[in-house]
N, C-alpha and C positions, 0 to 999 in steps of 0.2 A: 379887900384886895385879892384874896384867893379866888373869889367867885368871878372876878373880872378876868383873871388869868385863865381860869377854866373855860369861860365863855369864849375867849380869844382862841384857845386851843381847839375847842369844838368847832368854831367857825373855820379855823384853818384846815382841820381835818375834813369838814364838809366840803369846802371849796376844792380841796385836793381830790376828794372822791369824785366830785362833779367833773373835774378836769380829766380824770381818768376815763370816766364814762363818755365824756365828749370825744376823747381820742378814739375810743372803740366805735362810737356812733359815726365819727368822721371816716374811719376805715371802712365800715360797712356801707356808708353812703358812697364813698369813692368806688367801692367794688360794684355797687348797683349801677354806677355810671360807666363801668368798664374801664375806669382809670386805674389800672392795676399797679402802676408804679407808685401813684399817690396812695393807693390803698395799703401797699406794703410799708410805705413810710409811716403812715399813721399806725399801722399794726405794730411795727417794731417800736415806735415811741410808746404805745400803750402797754406793750408786753413787759417792758422793764419795770412797770409799776404794779403789775397785776398780783404778784406774789403776796404782797402785804394788804391787798384790798379784798376784804371778805363780803363786800356789799354788792358786787356785780351779780346781777341775776343770772342763773344758769342758762336760760334761753339766750340771753344777750351774749353770754360768753361762748356758747356753742356756735351761734351765728358768726361771731367774730372769728373763731378758729377755722370754721368751714370756709368762710370768705377769704381769710388770709391764706389758707392752703391753696384755694383755687387761684387767687391772684398770683401767688408765688409760682404755681405751675404754669400759668399763662405767661408769666414773665421769664420763664425758662430756668427758674431757680428751684430745681427739683428737690434738692436736699432740704431746703427750707420748707418747701411744700410738705414733704414727708414729715418733718418735725411738727408742723401745725396739725397734720392729720393725726399724728400720734397723740397730741394733746386732746384733740377732739375725741379720739377713741377712748382715752382715759376718762373723760367726762361722762361719756355715754355707757360705760361698761359697768357702772355700779351706782347705787343710790347716793344721794347727797343729803345733808342735814341742814336745817334752818332754825334760827332762833332770833328773837328780837332783842336788840340791845336797848334796855330801858333808859339808859343814860343818853345815848345818841339818837334814840328813836329810829334807828336803822335796822333793817332785817339783815342778818349776816348768814352766809352760806359756807358750809364745810364739806369736804370730800373725804375726810378721815374721821371716823366716829370717835376714836380715842382722843384725838386733838380737840374735836368739838366738845366732848364731855369735859375735858380738862379746862378749856377756856370758859365755857358757859358756867361751870360750877364755881369758878373763881371770881366771876363778875356778876353784874346785875342783869341777868338775861331771863327771858321767858322759857317755858318748857321746850326742850329740844324735840324737833319733829323730823322723822325720816320721810324723804320724798323720792319717788322714782324719777329717772332722767326725763326731761321734758322733750327731748329730741331723739331722733334715731337716724341721723344722717349717714352714719357709718354702715348701717344695715343696707341702705340704698346704694352706697358706694363700695360695698364689700368686695364684689367680684372684680371691679376695676382696680381697687387697691391691692388685692391679692395677686392679680396678674402683674401689676407694677412692681410689687415686692419681689416676685420671682425673677422678673426681668432685671431689676437692679442687682440682685444677687449674682445672676449670671454675668453681668457686666463687671461686677466687682471682682469675681474670680478671674475673668479674662484679663482685666487690668493688672491684677496682682501678679499673675503668671508672666505678664509682659513687663513687669517691674515699673509700671506706671502707678506709683504708690499714692500720688495725690488723687488720681481718679479712683483708684480702688478704695481709698479711705472714704471719699465722697459717697461712693455707691454702697459700701457696706453700711455706712451710717444712714443713708437713705433707706436701705432695706430694713434696718433696725427700726427706724421710726414708723415705717409702714406696718411692720409686724406689731408694733405697739398700738397702732391705730386699729388693727384688727382684734385687739384684746388679747394677743398672745405674744408679748414682747420676747424676742430671742436675744438675750444679752451677749451671746457669743458673737453676734454680728457687730455689736458695739466694741467688743474686744478686738475683733479683726480690724475694725476701723482704726482703733488706737494703734495697733501694731503696724498698720499700713502708714499712717501719718508719722509714726516714729522714725520711719526710714526716709522721710523727706527732709528738705533743707528749711522749709518755711512753716511747717505745721507741727513741729515737735511740741510746742506748748499746748496746742489743741489735743494732741495725742495724750499728753500727760494728764490733762484735765479729764478726758474720757476714762483713762485707766484709773485715776484716783476715784472717780465716781463709782466705778465697779468695785474697788476695794471697800469703799464706804458702804456699799450695798451688800457686802458679804459674798460677792460673786466668786465662784470657784471654777466654773466651766463644766462641772459634772452634770451630765444630762442622761436621762434614761431613754433607751431605745427599746421598742416593743416588737417582738417577733413571734410568729406561730406558723405551723406547717399546714398547708392545704391537706384536707382529709384524704382526698383521692390521689393527688400527685406526690404528696410528701414534700413539695417545694416550699421553702421557707419564704415568708412574706413579711415585710415590715409594716407597722401601723403607726398612724400619726399620734395616737394616744392610747393609754392603758384601757380607757373605756371602750374604744373601738375594738381593740384586741379581745377584751373580755366578752363583748357582745357577740363577736363572730365565733368565739369558742363556745359560748353558751348556745348558739344556734346550731352547733354541731358541724359547722362548715370548716373549722380549723381545730388543730390539736397541738399538744406540746407547746404551750405558750412559754415564753421566757423573756426576762428583762435583762438588758445589758447596759451597764453604766460606762459612760465615756471617761477618759482620764481627766484628772484635774489639771487646770492650767494656772492654778493659784501661785505656784512658785514663780513661773514666768511672768505672771501679772505683777507681782511685787518687784521682780528684777527689772522688768521693762519700765515700770513707773519710776523707780530709782534712777534708771538711766536717763529718763526724760528730765527729771529734776536736775540731774548732774549737768546735762547738756544745756539747760536753760539757766544754769547758775542759781537755781533756787535751793541752795545747800541746806538751809534749816529744814525745809519740808522734806527734802531728800533724806536727810539723816534720820528724821522721825520715821519715815516709811521703811528705810533700810533696817532700823532697829526692830520694828514690828515684823518685817519679813524674815530677818535672821533669827528671831525668837522661834519662828515656825520652821525655818529651813537654814539651820546654822552652817551647813556645808556649802551653801551657794557661793561659789567663788566670785561670780560677777558682782553680787551685792557686797561681799566683803571688800573687794577692790574699790568699788565705787564709794563705799563708806569711808575708807581710808583717804581716798582722793578728796572727798568733800570736807573731811576734817582738815586736811592739808590746805586746800584752796580757800577755805573760810578763815584761815589764819589761826585755827585752834590747834596749835602744835601739841599742847598737853594732852588733849583728847586723842589726837592723831597717834602720839607715842603710846598712850595707854591702850588704845585699840590694837595696835600692832603687837605690843608686848603681851597682851592677853591671847592673841593668836599664837604667839610663840609658846606661851605657857600651856595652852591647850593642844599644842602640836598640830595646829591647823594652818600655820603660816605657809604661804607659797613663796616661791623665789622672789616674786615682786614685793611681797610683804617684808622679807628679810632685807632686800635692797633698799626699800623706802625707809625702814627703821634705821639702817646704817647711815643713810644719807641725812636723815633728820637729826640723829644723834651727833653726827659729824658737824652739822651746821650749829648745833647747840654746844659744841666744844667738848663733847664726851671724849674720854681717853681713847687713843688710837687702837689699843688692843681690843677694846670692846667693839669699836666700829669695824675693824678688820674681821673679827670673828663673825659678825653678821653678814659682811660681804661674802665671806667664805661659805657660810650657810646657804646664801643665795645661790652660789655656784654649785653647791652640792645638790640643791633642788633642781637646778637647771644648768647643766654643764655647758650649754650653748648661749648663756646669757652674757652677751658681749659687754654690755654696760657695766655689769658687776665686775668683770675683769678689769676694765678701764678704771673704774672708780677705786677699786682696791689698789691698783698701781698708783693712782693719783695720791691716795692716802699715804702710801709708803714714801713716795717722793716728797710729800709735803714737809717731811722732817729735815729737808735740806737747807731750810732758811738760815739757821745759825751758822752752818758750814759755809754757805755762800757769803754771808756777811763777814765771817772771819777771813775768807779768801780775799774779798774786796778790800778789807782793811790791812792786808799784809801783802801788798803788791811790790814792795821794795826789794832791794838786792842784798840786804843784810842776811846773815846766816839765820838769825832768829826768825825773821819774816819768812824766809824761804821754808824753814822748818814748819812754822805754823800753817803756811799756805798748803804745803804738801800733806800734812796730817789731815787737814779738813777736806782737801781734795779727795784723799783716799776714803774718808768716811762717806763723802758724797757718792763716790763710785760704788761703795758697798750698797747704799740705798738703791741706786739705779739697777745694779745687778740683781737685787732682790725683786725689783718691780718688773724686770724685763720678761720673765716667763709669762706673767699675766698679760703684758702688753702684746707679746707675740701670739698668745692664745686669742686675744681680742681681735687682732689683725687676721688671724686664720678664720675666725667666724665672720668678721665684717671687713673684707678686703677693700671695700670701696669707701669706708668711713675715713674722711680726710682728717678728722681730729685724731683718730687712732694712729694713722700713718704719720702725722706730724709729731706726736709725742714719742712714737717709736723711733723715728729718725733722730730726734734730739737725744733720746736715751742712748742710742748707739754712739753718738758723738761724745757723750759724757764718759762712757766706759772705754772709749778709744777703739771701738770696732769700726775702723775706717771703711772696710768693704761693705758692711751692712749699712753704714751711714750713707754711702754713695748710692747704694741700691735703693734705699727708701727715698732718698732725695730725688732720684730720677723718677720713681713712681709718682711721688707727690707732684713734681713739676708737670708731668704728663697729664695727671688728673686735673690739676688746676687750670691747665690750658683748655681742656675739653668744655 
């Protein structure tokens, strides 16, 4: 029975591999017929299956990527063309490795030596052989691709400055893939593509995927710049590589070589990625990245705020509170942190003294935080419930009822008088906030300040008409 299952499995794998090769050959055939739309359809269908298929011959694969790139270019899909050129460049920039799988009788190909050695040593394979690339298409296309990469980069910068972030993202990504095709991928272009897409309405998920890939690759954005002075003029000139600079210095044409490192963008990379996950409501992934980012950059306010927001939005109130309390403990809590902690504890039924203390801490951190004043006032007023109930239950004309009514009315007035300064401050900061105006009007009514009540009533009526 086991042999039958194995045979069926091998037959299934073989048919699957043949199907993948058929898609590639169909794409190449459609390209030869100049049916670029059909070629792209076959190419995209085949590409989704290529990552797990190690039996595709390198020459066939190189032809596939070259033809797919040309088809995409002729169809006006330049970013996709650049992506295919990038994959072609990766194939042709280094040796590959082959070994025969003695079980399947198939020759398998690898582009990573460590992976090849790991897989073949663990299975029934022939001796691993290193091979040189069978094609050199990128050498022929080099100048064209280089010019296009520079053109795309210029278009990306212009679009970004014009705040056309969809276009700038496309062009930065296009330029990145083209530098990859040339064998010198510039990851900062991929980062700029992600940052551009992050500012769009419909490409935030794409942005987040690009930025996450950069995190996974250990990208920091730190690059080396190479400079040396001309021997005769003393003018400083930049070089494309250290080798170029060293060669010119060695020839005696330049002097005083120096290397300058660019600033890291790693903190912004983590922060932007977390922002992307937050906006696409992928809270679990966002929390994971935020924790890693904050382990490196604990003072990053944006990541701290987003982490709290993701805990809250995902319904994880325990983690939300623990996170905020930890910030309070470490004296890193912001005004918003104190506000959120007060609000969450209030929702959870925590004692009012504790809640009010955190609202007051929020105000200390930001004296112009209108919502903190309003919520503090709300919390104070929230204690009126038993007084209002007692008043409603003693509306009669007996001396006892009148006494109970008056005592509770006075207690209620005390609460509102305590809350009024906070409401007045909230109104001073946010004079157009209808909620603040409405609560302030009602508060003046409760304490018996008729002039202020009428003033706020007039303001509210005018604003509600607008």
